LUMDO-186625 format. One line per 5 residues: number of its first residue (from 1); their letters; for each residue x, y, z of C-alpha. Coordinates in steps of 0.1 Angstrom, whole numbers. Each point is the difference from the previous one (the first is absolute). Layout:
<recs>
NUM = a = X,Y,Z; ...
</recs>
This chain:
<recs>
1 = maqri = 253,928,876; -21,12,-30; 17,0,-33; 5,35,-14; -13,9,-34
6 = llidd = 8,31,-19; -30,10,-23; 10,25,-28; -32,11,-18; -15,33,-8
11 = darlh = -36,-13,4; -9,11,36; -32,-21,0; 18,-31,-10; 26,6,26
16 = ellas = -26,3,27; -17,-32,-11; 32,-20,-3; 15,13,32; -32,-9,19
21 = yleqn = -2,-35,-15; 37,-8,5; 1,13,35; -29,-23,8; 21,-29,-12
26 = gfsvt = 30,8,21; 21,24,-21; 12,35,8; -5,24,-30; 19,32,-7
31 = gapdg = -13,20,-29; 17,24,-25; -20,18,-28; 28,2,-25; 34,-15,-10
36 = prgla = 23,25,16; -18,-1,33; -1,-38,-2; 38,-2,-6; 5,24,30
41 = alsag = -21,-22,22; 19,-31,-11; 33,18,9; -13,11,34; -16,-33,11
46 = tfdai = 2,-38,-1; -26,-18,-21; -8,-36,-9; -16,7,-34; -11,28,-24
51 = lldvm = -34,3,-16; 6,23,-30; -23,16,-25; 13,4,-35; -21,30,-13
56 = mpgmd = 10,29,22; 6,36,-10; 36,11,-1; 22,-30,8; -19,-31,-10
61 = gievv = 2,-34,16; 25,-14,-26; 25,27,10; -6,-7,37; 7,-37,-6
66 = rrvra = 32,8,-18; 12,23,29; -10,-25,27; 18,-29,-18; 32,20,-2
71 = kssip = 2,-2,38; -23,-27,13; -15,-35,-7; -32,7,20; -30,-18,-15
76 = ilmlt = -21,23,-23; -35,-7,-11; -12,24,-27; -35,13,-2; -13,14,-33
81 = argee = -30,5,-22; 19,-11,-30; -8,-34,-13; 23,-6,-29; 27,-26,4
86 = adrvv = 26,24,-14; -7,22,31; 4,-29,23; 33,-9,-17; 14,35,5
91 = glemg = -7,0,37; 13,-35,6; 31,5,-21; 8,31,21; 0,-23,31
96 = addyi = -35,-1,13; -9,-34,16; -37,-2,-10; -27,20,-17; -37,3,6
101 = akpfs = -24,20,-23; -27,23,13; -27,-6,8; 9,-28,24; -16,-15,31
106 = prell = 17,7,33; 1,-37,7; 20,-6,-32; 23,28,8; 6,-15,35
111 = arlra = 7,-34,-15; 25,14,-25; 17,22,27; 4,-30,23; 15,-19,-29
116 = vlrrg = 27,25,-8; 8,4,37; 4,-38,4; 24,0,-30; 18,31,14
121 = raeag = 9,-16,33; 30,-23,4; -13,-35,6; 4,-11,36; 20,-31,6
126 = ggerl = 12,-23,-28; 33,7,-18; -6,-7,-36; 30,10,-21; 0,-5,-37
131 = vvgei = 32,-1,-20; -1,-1,-38; 34,7,-16; 11,33,14; -34,10,12
136 = vidvp = -6,-5,37; -34,6,15; -6,3,37; -38,-6,-1; -10,9,36
141 = grvvt = 22,32,-1; -11,8,-35; 35,7,-11; 16,-8,-33; 36,1,-10
146 = magka = 15,-5,-35; 37,-9,-1; 3,13,35; -17,34,-6; -34,9,14
151 = aeltg = -28,3,-26; -27,25,10; -33,-16,-11; -36,11,5; -23,-24,19
156 = iefdi = -16,-15,-31; 34,-3,-18; 13,-19,30; -30,-24,1; 3,-7,-37
161 = lvala = 37,-7,3; -6,-24,29; -27,-18,-21; 25,-4,-28; 28,-11,23
166 = rragr = -21,-27,16; -6,-14,-34; 35,7,-14; 6,-17,-33; -38,-5,-6
171 = vvprd = -22,23,-20; -26,19,19; -29,10,-23; -5,38,-2; -37,-2,9
176 = allee = 9,-20,31; 30,19,12; -19,24,23; -19,-29,16; 33,-19,4
181 = agrsd = 13,31,18; -30,1,23; -13,31,-19; -33,-14,-13; -17,30,16
186 = vhvge = 19,24,-23; -25,6,-28; 23,8,-29; 7,-15,-34; 29,-18,-16
191 = rtvdv = 16,32,-12; 6,9,37; 18,-32,5; 23,9,-29; 7,34,15
196 = hishl = 10,-16,33; 22,-25,-17; 17,28,-19; 7,18,32; 14,-31,17
201 = rqklg = 24,-5,-29; 12,35,3; 5,-2,38; 18,-34,-3; 22,12,-28
206 = ddprs = -15,-23,-26; 3,14,-35; -36,5,-12; 11,-5,-36; 15,-33,6
211 = pklik = -10,-12,35; 19,-28,17; -16,0,34; -38,4,-7; -7,-15,-33
216 = tvrgv = -32,4,-20; -17,-30,-14; -20,16,-28; -37,-5,3; 3,-18,33
221 = gyvla = 18,19,28; 33,4,18; 27,-22,15; 28,9,24; 31,-18,-13
226 = kdvt = 17,-23,26; 35,4,-14; 13,32,-15; 36,3,-11
</recs>
């Protein structure tokens, strides 16, 4: 069965080109020209991922991400003409899984879309379970609990936490953390890593002013503490 993609973009020509290319590569594409109609389509149907433009009239893509993330962990790949890292950070810190700047090649988009879909699926087989203090991570099921309570993480937050947990007690350099998490295809800077670490601390109940779980090694990176009292 073809994977279903929801494309939210006000550029009719781009929609036509992307829909044609993706459908040739085994996807089913549903289009929406703006944020409200995109959210309505998401509520009415079942999709495997969202391709989302940032710069749209009325409700922009950042607001769409915020509203989607309040209800769903569906993979989101943002499309935008903006090229500054600050704009990438805003989208990703709202919960988007990846970002690709216009203009882009359809082949690159296809590769990035397949990557977020792979990460969004629960891994078949295997039963890796990581336990670090009160943090329990069901890797195949992509479920995290902290002190017995579920922690709702975005896809990239989950992957970063797994990378830290697999090397608990050891420092993971900031510039290598996305690669350790299998996110080398996410083209963002070190500031974005800091943002995701900040969100992880909040969601795990780690005091950002004096963190005990995820500690900063200044000038190097981060370490997930093995033992926290």
